[in-house]
C-alpha positions in Angstrom: -233.8 -23.2 2.0 -230.9 -23.8 -0.4 -229.5 -20.5 -1.7 -229.4 -21.4 -5.4 -231.7 -22.4 -8.2 -230.6 -24.9 -10.8 -231.1 -23.8 -14.4 -232.3 -26.2 -17.1 -228.8 -26.8 -18.2 -227.6 -27.8 -14.7 -225.9 -24.5 -13.9 -226.6 -23.1 -10.4 -227.6 -19.5 -10.0 -228.0 -17.6 -6.7 -231.7 -17.1 -5.6 -231.3 -13.3 -5.2 -229.4 -11.0 -7.5 -228.1 -7.5 -7.3 -229.0 -5.2 -10.2 -227.5 -2.0 -11.4 -230.2 -0.5 -13.6 -230.0 3.3 -13.6 -226.7 3.4 -11.7 -225.3 5.9 -14.2 -222.7 7.4 -11.9 -219.7 5.2 -12.6 -217.9 5.6 -9.3 -221.1 5.2 -7.3 -222.0 2.1 -9.3 -218.5 0.6 -8.7 -218.8 1.2 -4.9 -222.4 -0.2 -4.8 -221.4 -3.4 -6.6 -218.3 -3.8 -4.3 -220.5 -3.3 -1.2 -223.1 -5.7 -2.6 -220.4 -8.4 -3.0 -219.0 -7.7 0.4 -222.6 -8.1 1.8 -222.9 -11.5 0.3 -224.4 -11.1 -3.2 -222.9 -13.4 -5.8 -225.2 -12.7 -8.7 -224.5 -9.3 -10.3 -226.9 -8.2 -13.2 -225.9 -5.5 -15.6 -226.6 -4.7 -19.3 -225.0 -3.0 -22.2 -227.8 -0.4 -22.2 -227.1 0.5 -18.6 -223.8 2.1 -19.5 -222.0 0.8 -16.4 -220.4 -2.5 -17.4 -216.9 -1.0 -16.9 -217.8 0.1 -13.4 -219.1 -3.4 -12.6 -215.9 -4.9 -14.0 -213.8 -2.7 -11.8 -215.7 -3.8 -8.7 -215.3 -7.5 -9.7 -211.6 -7.0 -9.9 -211.4 -5.2 -6.6 -213.7 -7.5 -4.6 -211.3 -10.3 -3.8 -213.9 -13.0 -4.4 -212.7 -15.7 -6.9 -214.3 -15.2 -10.3 -215.8 -18.7 -10.3 -217.8 -17.8 -7.1 -219.5 -14.9 -8.9 -222.4 -15.1 -11.4 -222.2 -12.3 -13.8 -225.1 -11.5 -16.2 -225.2 -8.8 -18.9 -227.6 -8.2 -21.8 -227.7 -7.5 -25.5 -229.4 -4.2 -26.4 -231.9 -3.8 -29.2 -229.9 -2.3 -32.1 -227.4 -5.2 -31.7 -230.1 -7.9 -31.7 -229.0 -9.8 -34.8 -226.6 -12.5 -35.7 -223.6 -10.3 -36.3 -224.7 -7.8 -33.7 -224.9 -10.4 -31.0 -221.3 -11.5 -31.6 -220.2 -7.8 -31.6 -222.2 -6.9 -28.6 -220.9 -9.9 -26.6 -217.3 -9.1 -27.4 -217.8 -5.5 -26.4 -219.5 -6.4 -23.1 -216.7 -8.8 -22.2 -214.2 -6.1 -23.0 -216.0 -3.5 -20.9 -216.4 -6.0 -18.0 -212.8 -7.1 -18.3 -213.9 -10.8 -18.3 -213.0 -13.8 -20.4 -216.5 -15.5 -20.0 -220.0 -14.7 -18.8 -222.3 -16.7 -16.6 -225.4 -15.5 -18.5 -225.9 -13.5 -21.6 -229.4 -12.2 -22.3 -231.5 -10.8 -25.1 -232.7 -7.7 -23.3 -236.0 -7.0 -25.2 -238.1 -9.1 -27.6 -237.5 -6.8 -30.6 -235.4 -6.7 -33.8 -233.8 -9.9 -35.1 -233.8 -12.0 -31.9 -233.8 -15.3 -33.9 -230.6 -14.3 -35.6 -229.1 -13.1 -32.3 -230.0 -16.4 -30.6 -228.1 -18.3 -33.3 -225.0 -16.4 -32.4 -225.6 -16.9 -28.7 -226.1 -20.6 -29.2 -222.6 -20.6 -30.9 -221.1 -18.7 -28.0 -222.7 -21.1 -25.5 -221.4 -24.1 -27.5 -217.9 -22.6 -27.4 -218.0 -22.2 -23.7 -217.8 -18.4 -23.7 -221.1 -18.2 -21.7 -222.5 -20.7 -19.2 -226.2 -19.9 -19.9 -228.2 -17.9 -22.5 -231.5 -16.3 -21.7 -234.2 -13.8 -22.6 -235.9 -10.8 -20.9 -239.4 -9.5 -21.2 -240.7 -12.2 -23.5 -244.5 -12.8 -23.0 -245.5 -16.4 -23.3 -246.9 -16.1 -26.8 -243.7 -14.7 -28.1 -241.6 -17.2 -26.1 -243.7 -20.1 -27.4 -242.9 -19.1 -31.0 -239.2 -18.6 -30.0 -239.0 -22.1 -28.4 -240.6 -23.8 -31.3 -237.8 -22.8 -33.8 -234.7 -22.9 -31.6 -232.5 -25.7 -30.4 -231.2 -24.3 -27.1 -233.9 -23.4 -24.6 -233.5 -20.1 -22.7 -232.3 -20.8 -19.1 -234.5 -17.9 -17.8 -236.9 -15.1 -18.6 -236.7 -11.9 -16.7 -240.1 -10.2 -16.3 -241.6 -7.4 -14.2 -243.1 -9.2 -11.1 -244.2 -7.9 -7.8 -247.2 -8.0 -5.5 -249.2 -5.7 -7.7 -248.3 -7.5 -11.0 -247.9 -11.1 -10.1 -247.8 -12.8 -13.5 -249.3 -16.2 -12.5 -249.9 -17.3 -16.1 -246.4 -16.5 -17.1 -245.1 -18.2 -14.0 -247.0 -21.4 -14.8 -245.9 -21.4 -18.5 -242.3 -20.9 -17.6 -242.4 -23.7 -15.0 -244.0 -26.0 -17.6 -241.0 -25.3 -19.9 -238.5 -25.6 -17.1 -237.4 -22.0 -17.6 -236.5 -20.0 -14.5 -238.5 -16.8 -14.0 -236.6 -13.8 -12.8 -238.3 -10.7 -11.4 -237.3 -7.1 -12.2 -238.7 -4.4 -10.0 -239.7 -7.0 -7.3 -240.7 -4.2 -4.9 -242.6 -2.3 -7.6 -240.1 0.6 -7.2 -242.0 1.4 -4.0 -245.0 2.6 -6.1 -248.5 2.8 -4.7 -247.2 2.1 -1.2 -246.6 -1.6 -1.8 -244.2 -1.8 1.2 -246.8 0.0 3.4 -249.7 -2.2 2.4 -251.4 -3.5 5.6 -251.3 -7.1 4.4 -247.6 -7.0 3.7 -246.9 -5.1 7.0 -249.0 -7.6 9.1 -247.1 -10.5 7.7 -243.8 -8.7 8.3 -244.7 -8.2 11.9 -245.6 -11.8 12.3 -242.2 -12.9 11.1 -240.2 -10.0 12.6 -239.0 -9.1 9.1 -239.2 -6.0 7.0 -242.0 -5.6 4.3 -239.3 -5.8 1.6 -238.0 -9.1 3.1 -241.5 -10.5 3.0 -242.0 -9.6 -0.7 -238.6 -10.9 -1.7 -239.1 -14.2 0.1 -242.6 -14.5 -1.3 -241.0 -14.4 -4.8 -238.3 -16.9 -3.9 -240.8 -19.2 -2.3 -242.7 -19.2 -5.6 -239.5 -20.3 -7.4 -238.9 -16.8 -8.8 -235.5 -15.0 -8.6 -235.7 -11.4 -7.6 -233.2 -8.8 -8.7 -232.8 -6.1 -6.1 -231.1 -2.7 -6.1 -229.9 -0.5 -3.3 -227.0 1.8 -2.5 -227.6 1.4 1.3 -225.3 -1.2 2.8 -227.8 -2.1 5.6 -230.7 -2.5 3.1 -228.4 -4.6 0.9 -227.8 -7.1 3.7 -231.5 -7.0 4.7 -232.7 -7.8 1.2 -230.4 -10.9 1.2 -231.4 -12.1 4.7 -234.6 -13.8 3.6 -233.8 -17.5 3.9 -234.5 -18.1 7.6 -238.3 -18.3 7.5 -241.2 -19.6 5.5 -244.5 -18.0 4.6 -247.6 -20.1 5.3 -250.0 -21.1 2.6 -252.5 -18.6 4.1 -249.9 -15.8 4.0 -249.0 -16.7 0.4 -252.7 -16.5 -0.5 -253.2 -13.2 1.2 -250.4 -11.7 -0.9 -251.9 -13.2 -4.0 -255.0 -11.1 -3.5 -253.0 -7.9 -4.0 -252.5 -8.6 -7.7 -253.8 -5.7 -9.9 -253.0 -7.6 -13.1 -251.1 -4.9 -14.9 -247.7 -3.3 -15.1 -246.7 -0.7 -12.5 -244.9 1.3 -15.2 -245.6 2.5 -18.8 -247.2 -0.3 -20.8 -246.0 -1.2 -24.3 -249.1 -2.8 -25.6 -249.8 -0.6 -28.6 -248.1 0.0 -31.8 -247.3 3.6 -31.0 -245.9 2.7 -27.6 -243.5 0.1 -29.1 -242.5 2.5 -31.9 -241.7 5.3 -29.4 -239.7 2.8 -27.3 -237.7 1.5 -30.3 -237.0 5.0 -31.5 -235.6 5.9 -28.1 -233.6 2.6 -28.0 -232.1 3.3 -31.4 -231.1 6.8 -30.4 -228.9 5.4 -27.6 -226.5 4.0 -30.2 -223.8 6.3 -31.5 -222.6 6.1 -35.2 -219.7 4.0 -34.1 -222.1 1.3 -32.9 -221.2 1.8 -29.3 -224.0 2.4 -26.8 -224.0 5.9 -25.6 -223.3 6.4 -21.9 
């Protein structure tokens, strides 16, 4: 199995990425990213809202791997999702990371003026300052509207996806539009015993792999890029060692029966839930316009 996906603009992206969500301890984040790169990860996914871009940048400079061999993604947070905000947010992320270009720049959430932000991101893409531009957490109805009015198609869409929330309709729509689907929380954050589920464990025993390796390979075999997180060096390597086996159609079907059809986390499907989320997001921005850490 080839170890990269090809985005709709021809850019290659590793099939498994290392994410740093909730790695708020700067020194620990830096060491985790450094260890991840040493373990073989080449896709590092951060975000302005995570407050750890500087730590990621330090790890990149320390790792000894040529910049062109790494794929660095960061994301634009909600209060900066506008035309001018995207330009400002991009510049600040580059500064914090200590880089002169990004491999992927992403609208983190489908709120605020994402049409205006995309215009700025299209300009950054045309100027060669970023190799691919993308979105996160766009459901297909919102994405269809977005695609209709914009010139540059997003290269990917990052969604929650795991055995308990499999998103087959979103997967099919993204494939029809030639947009790569990425998965956050691919292991459901260990909730509801997903890694102890008898179906997953039986398949793991059959392949002499861990349950986590089975789930991650199941996603990649569907054409979905999982973002994993760990501070354990052994687990980092294990999560990347998923390319030496294939799941049978029967095994893929067995895992498909585990789908509960809803998020493993707090849903945002009501007006009040969205209002509370946006209130919290706005509170993370200091008067200077810098995201609080």
